C-alpha positions as CSV (number, residue, x, y, z in Angstrom):
1,M,35.8,5.4,-2.2
2,R,33.4,4.7,0.6
3,Q,30.1,2.8,-0.2
4,I,26.9,4.3,1.2
5,Y,23.9,2.1,2.2
6,I,20.5,3.6,2.6
7,D,17.8,1.8,4.7
8,I,14.3,3.3,4.4
9,T,12.3,2.3,7.4
10,E,8.8,3.9,8.1
11,G,9.4,6.6,5.6
12,M,9.9,7.8,2.2
13,L,12.8,9.0,0.1
14,I,12.1,11.8,-2.4
15,L,14.6,12.7,-5.1
16,S,14.3,15.4,-7.7
17,G,14.0,14.4,-11.3
18,N,13.5,11.0,-12.9
19,R,15.9,8.7,-11.1
20,T,14.2,5.4,-11.8
21,A,17.1,3.8,-13.5
22,D,19.5,4.8,-10.7
23,I,17.1,3.7,-8.0
24,E,16.4,0.3,-9.7
25,W,20.2,-0.4,-9.9
26,H,20.7,0.5,-6.2
27,I,17.8,-1.7,-5.0
28,E,19.0,-4.7,-7.1
29,N,22.5,-4.3,-5.7
30,G,21.4,-3.9,-2.0
31,V,22.5,-0.3,-1.7
32,I,18.9,0.8,-0.9
33,T,16.9,-1.5,1.4
34,G,13.7,-1.2,3.5
35,Y,13.3,-2.4,7.1
36,G,16.9,-3.7,7.3
37,G,16.4,-5.8,4.1
38,A,13.2,-7.4,5.4
39,G,10.9,-5.2,3.5
40,T,10.1,-4.4,-0.1
41,V,11.2,-1.1,-1.7
42,L,9.0,0.4,-4.3
43,F,9.7,3.5,-6.4
44,E,7.8,5.6,-8.9
45,Y,8.4,8.7,-11.0
46,L,5.8,11.5,-10.6
47,S,6.1,13.5,-13.8
48,S,3.7,16.2,-12.5
49,A,6.0,17.1,-9.7
50,D,9.2,15.9,-11.4
51,I,10.3,13.7,-8.5
52,T,11.1,10.1,-7.9
53,R,9.4,8.7,-4.7
54,V,11.0,5.7,-3.0
55,T,8.9,3.9,-0.3
56,A,9.6,0.9,2.0
57,I,6.9,-1.6,2.8
58,P,7.4,-4.1,5.6
59,E,6.9,-7.8,4.8
60,P,3.5,-9.2,5.6
61,A,4.7,-11.2,8.6
62,T,6.2,-8.0,10.2
63,V,2.9,-6.2,9.7
64,L,1.1,-9.1,11.3
65,L,3.4,-9.1,14.3
66,L,3.1,-5.4,14.8
67,G,-0.7,-5.7,14.7
68,L,-0.7,-8.5,17.2
69,G,1.6,-6.6,19.5
70,A,-0.8,-3.6,19.4
71,V,-3.8,-5.8,20.3
72,I,-1.9,-7.3,23.2
73,L,-0.8,-3.9,24.5
74,R,-4.3,-2.5,24.1
75,R,-5.9,-5.4,26.1
76,K,-3.4,-4.8,29.0
77,V,-4.3,-1.1,29.3
């Protein structure tokens, strides 16, 4: 059987139903990552919509570098 790896980058994964136990196992075992493994993956079950939402958040250093890059590009324009 082929192993599938999911990398969530700049987005969100939405699954139907309460999948928190499954998602937690997949994150702990490196099956689901964010930003190529450099980010944090958060998940929550929204009972009102009966969905599990998985979101990737980049590490603070990545956010800082992206912000500095934007400032530099803006100054050159």
